[in-house]
C-alpha positions as CSV (number, residue, x, y, z in Angstrom):
1,X,98.1,131.4,95.2
2,X,99.2,129.3,98.1
3,X,99.7,129.3,101.8
4,X,102.4,128.5,104.4
5,X,102.9,124.9,105.3
6,X,100.6,124.2,108.2
7,X,102.2,122.9,111.4
8,X,98.9,122.2,113.1
9,X,98.3,118.9,114.7
10,X,94.9,118.6,113.1
11,X,96.3,118.9,109.6
12,X,99.0,116.3,110.3
13,X,96.4,113.9,111.7
14,X,94.2,114.4,108.6
15,X,97.1,113.6,106.4
16,X,97.9,110.4,108.3
17,X,94.2,109.4,108.3
18,X,93.7,110.1,104.5
19,X,96.9,108.3,103.6
20,X,96.2,105.3,105.7
21,X,92.6,105.0,104.5
22,X,93.5,105.3,100.8
23,X,96.4,102.8,101.1
24,X,94.3,100.3,103.0
25,X,91.5,100.4,100.4
26,X,94.1,100.2,97.6
27,X,95.7,97.1,99.1
28,X,92.3,95.5,99.7
29,X,91.2,96.0,96.1
30,X,93.9,93.8,94.7
31,X,94.6,91.5,97.6
32,X,92.9,88.6,95.9
33,X,95.9,88.4,93.5
34,X,98.5,86.6,95.6
35,X,102.2,86.3,94.9
36,X,103.5,82.9,93.8
37,X,105.2,82.4,97.2
38,X,102.1,82.1,99.3
39,X,102.7,85.4,101.1
40,X,102.0,88.9,100.0
41,X,99.8,90.1,97.2
42,X,99.7,92.3,94.1
43,X,100.9,95.8,95.0
44,X,99.2,98.5,92.9
45,X,97.6,100.8,95.5
46,X,101.1,102.0,96.5
47,X,100.4,105.0,94.2
48,X,98.1,106.5,96.9
49,X,100.8,107.1,99.5
50,X,103.2,108.1,96.6
51,X,100.8,110.8,95.6
52,X,100.3,112.0,99.2
53,X,104.0,112.1,99.6
54,X,104.3,114.5,96.7
55,X,101.6,117.0,97.8
56,X,101.6,116.7,101.6
57,X,104.0,117.0,104.5
58,X,106.4,114.0,104.5
59,X,106.4,112.6,108.0
60,X,102.6,112.3,108.4
61,X,102.5,110.6,105.0
62,X,105.2,108.1,106.0
63,X,103.3,107.3,109.2
64,X,100.0,107.0,107.2
65,X,101.7,104.6,104.8
66,X,102.9,102.4,107.6
67,X,99.5,102.5,109.2
68,X,97.7,101.9,105.9
69,X,99.6,98.9,105.0
70,X,98.9,97.4,108.4
71,X,95.1,98.1,108.1
72,X,95.1,96.8,104.6
73,X,96.9,93.6,105.7
74,X,94.4,93.2,108.5
75,X,91.5,93.5,106.1
76,X,92.9,90.8,103.8
77,X,93.7,88.4,106.7
78,X,97.5,88.8,106.5
79,X,99.2,88.1,109.8
80,X,99.3,91.3,111.8
81,X,102.7,90.3,113.3
82,X,104.2,89.8,109.8
83,X,102.8,93.1,108.7
84,X,104.4,94.8,111.6
85,X,107.8,93.4,111.0
86,X,107.7,93.6,107.1
87,X,105.2,95.9,105.6
88,X,105.0,98.7,108.2
89,X,108.8,99.6,108.5
90,X,109.3,99.1,104.7
91,X,106.5,101.5,103.8
92,X,107.4,104.0,106.4
93,X,111.0,104.2,105.4
94,X,110.3,104.1,101.6
95,X,107.8,107.0,101.7
96,X,109.8,109.0,104.2
97,X,112.8,109.0,101.8
98,X,110.5,109.3,98.7
99,X,108.7,112.4,100.1
100,X,112.0,114.0,101.2
101,X,113.6,113.5,97.8
102,X,110.8,114.7,95.6
103,X,110.5,117.9,97.7
104,X,114.2,118.6,97.8
105,X,114.7,117.9,94.0
106,X,111.5,119.3,92.4
107,X,112.0,118.0,88.9
108,X,110.2,115.3,86.9
109,X,113.4,113.2,86.6
110,X,113.8,113.3,90.3
111,X,110.3,111.9,90.7
112,X,111.1,109.0,88.4
113,X,114.4,108.5,90.2
114,X,112.7,108.5,93.6
115,X,110.0,106.1,92.4
116,X,112.5,103.6,91.1
117,X,114.9,103.9,94.0
118,X,112.8,104.1,97.1
119,X,109.9,101.9,96.0
120,X,112.5,99.3,95.1
121,X,114.1,99.8,98.5
122,X,110.8,99.4,100.4
123,X,110.0,96.3,98.4
124,X,113.4,94.8,99.1
125,X,113.1,95.5,102.8
126,X,109.7,93.9,103.0
127,X,111.0,90.9,101.0
128,X,113.9,90.4,103.4
129,X,111.7,90.6,106.4
130,X,109.2,88.2,105.0
131,X,112.0,85.7,104.3
132,X,113.3,86.1,107.8
133,X,110.0,85.9,109.7
134,X,107.4,84.1,107.5
135,X,108.0,80.7,109.0
136,X,108.2,81.9,112.6
137,X,105.1,84.0,112.4
138,X,102.8,82.2,110.0
139,X,104.5,78.8,109.4
140,X,105.2,79.4,105.7
141,X,108.6,78.4,104.4
142,X,110.0,80.4,101.5
143,X,113.4,80.1,99.8
144,X,116.0,82.7,100.0
145,X,115.7,83.2,96.3
146,X,112.2,84.7,97.0
147,X,113.8,87.8,98.4
148,X,114.7,89.0,94.9
149,X,111.7,87.3,93.4
150,X,109.3,89.2,95.6
151,X,111.1,92.4,95.0
152,X,110.8,92.0,91.2
153,X,107.1,91.0,91.6
154,X,106.2,94.0,93.7
155,X,108.3,96.3,91.5
156,X,106.6,95.1,88.4
157,X,103.1,95.9,89.8
158,X,103.9,99.0,91.8
159,X,106.4,101.2,90.0
160,X,104.4,101.5,86.7
161,X,101.3,102.3,88.9
162,X,103.1,105.2,90.6
163,X,104.6,106.5,87.3
164,X,101.2,106.7,85.7
165,X,98.7,107.3,88.5
166,X,100.5,110.0,90.5
167,X,100.6,112.5,87.6
168,X,97.0,111.8,86.7
169,X,96.0,112.4,90.3
170,X,97.9,115.7,90.3
171,X,96.0,116.8,87.3
172,X,92.7,115.8,89.0
173,X,93.4,117.8,92.2
174,X,94.9,120.8,90.5
175,X,91.8,122.9,91.0
176,X,92.0,122.2,94.8
177,X,95.5,123.5,95.2
178,X,95.5,126.5,97.6
179,X,92.0,125.7,98.8
180,X,92.5,122.4,100.7
181,X,95.0,122.6,103.6
182,X,96.4,119.1,103.3
183,X,97.6,119.8,99.8
184,X,100.6,121.8,101.0
185,X,103.0,121.2,98.0
186,X,102.5,121.0,94.3
187,X,105.4,120.2,91.9
188,X,106.3,122.3,88.9
189,X,107.3,119.7,86.4
190,X,107.6,122.3,83.7
191,X,111.0,121.5,82.3
192,X,110.4,119.3,79.3
193,X,113.7,119.8,77.5
194,X,115.8,117.0,76.0
195,X,118.1,116.8,79.0
196,X,115.2,116.3,81.4
197,X,113.7,113.7,79.2
198,X,117.0,111.8,78.9
199,X,117.5,111.9,82.6
200,X,114.0,110.5,83.2
201,X,114.6,107.9,80.6
202,X,117.8,106.9,82.3
203,X,116.2,106.4,85.6
204,X,113.4,104.4,83.9
205,X,116.0,102.2,82.4
206,X,117.4,101.5,85.8
207,X,114.1,99.8,86.6
208,X,114.4,97.7,83.5
209,X,118.1,96.9,84.2
210,X,117.4,95.8,87.8
211,X,114.7,93.3,86.7
212,X,116.7,92.1,83.7
213,X,119.8,91.4,85.9
214,X,117.7,89.3,88.3
215,X,116.0,87.4,85.4
216,X,119.3,86.5,83.8
217,X,121.7,86.3,86.7
218,X,119.5,84.7,89.3
219,X,116.7,82.9,87.4
220,X,115.8,80.8,90.4
221,X,114.6,84.0,92.1
222,X,111.9,84.5,89.5
223,X,111.1,80.9,88.6
224,X,107.7,81.2,90.1
225,X,106.9,84.6,88.7
226,X,103.8,85.0,86.5
227,X,106.2,85.3,83.6
228,X,108.7,87.5,81.8
229,X,105.8,88.9,79.8
230,X,104.4,90.8,82.8
231,X,107.8,92.3,83.5
232,X,108.3,93.3,79.9
233,X,104.9,95.0,79.9
234,X,105.8,96.9,83.1
235,X,109.2,97.9,81.7
236,X,107.5,99.2,78.5
237,X,105.1,101.3,80.5
238,X,107.9,102.8,82.7
239,X,110.2,103.5,79.7
240,X,107.4,105.0,77.5
241,X,105.7,107.1,80.2
242,X,108.8,107.9,82.2
243,X,110.1,110.8,80.1
244,X,106.7,112.3,79.2
245,X,104.3,112.2,82.2
246,X,105.2,115.8,83.1
247,X,103.1,116.7,80.1
248,X,99.9,114.8,81.2
249,X,100.2,115.8,84.8
250,X,99.1,119.3,84.1
251,X,101.7,120.8,86.5
252,X,103.3,123.2,84.1
253,X,103.2,126.7,85.5
254,X,102.1,125.7,89.0
255,X,104.1,127.1,91.9
256,X,106.7,124.7,93.1
257,X,105.6,124.5,96.6
258,X,103.2,126.2,99.0
259,X,105.8,126.0,101.8
260,X,109.6,126.5,102.1
């Protein structure tokens, strides 16, 4: 079952449009929960472009992620200029690298590694750009410590969402694989041996370590965070679900990819 990866422009446009629409709605749904720094909001809907990056051609998804974050920011009255310099490039680069990585290394540990590494990278890029341009574009002054603070805040809300929601979405769309042209790839996370579980756990612990280091080494960065309890909850979710979500995703026995 499967088909060659479509190179048609219409399929790519469809992927861009679907990714952008899903991400914009996801951002809008939680936009009322703002960060403590007066700029940015809760970031849960990032699991939509992450899911698309797993099952669709990478470049259109990256473009859709950048477009979706801009539309979502526009819907919630975030400065379009700030979105263009912070959210758009951060999301484009993060999901370009994420999509490339999960397709090149088609294992469950690689998905966990890509989530921790590239979502963190995107959040860090966005935080740096917000710090550099927030005052010039919207007149909001934020301290340099907010760079790490925003990164931890966004990581705490986005990485657990990706770890849990993407496998569940894969299970939900499994009957459509091979029938819907935009679903061009499907992972085969069938290796559930001890080595794979330990690798996934190790990458999950990297998420915990990154946050813990900031909490203890640079407490000023997270002084305005909602609290260490939220981070501990997110860390528990990532560590508990990280090694085992290949089981609930329903991907065992599925072809690794529809394309090359």
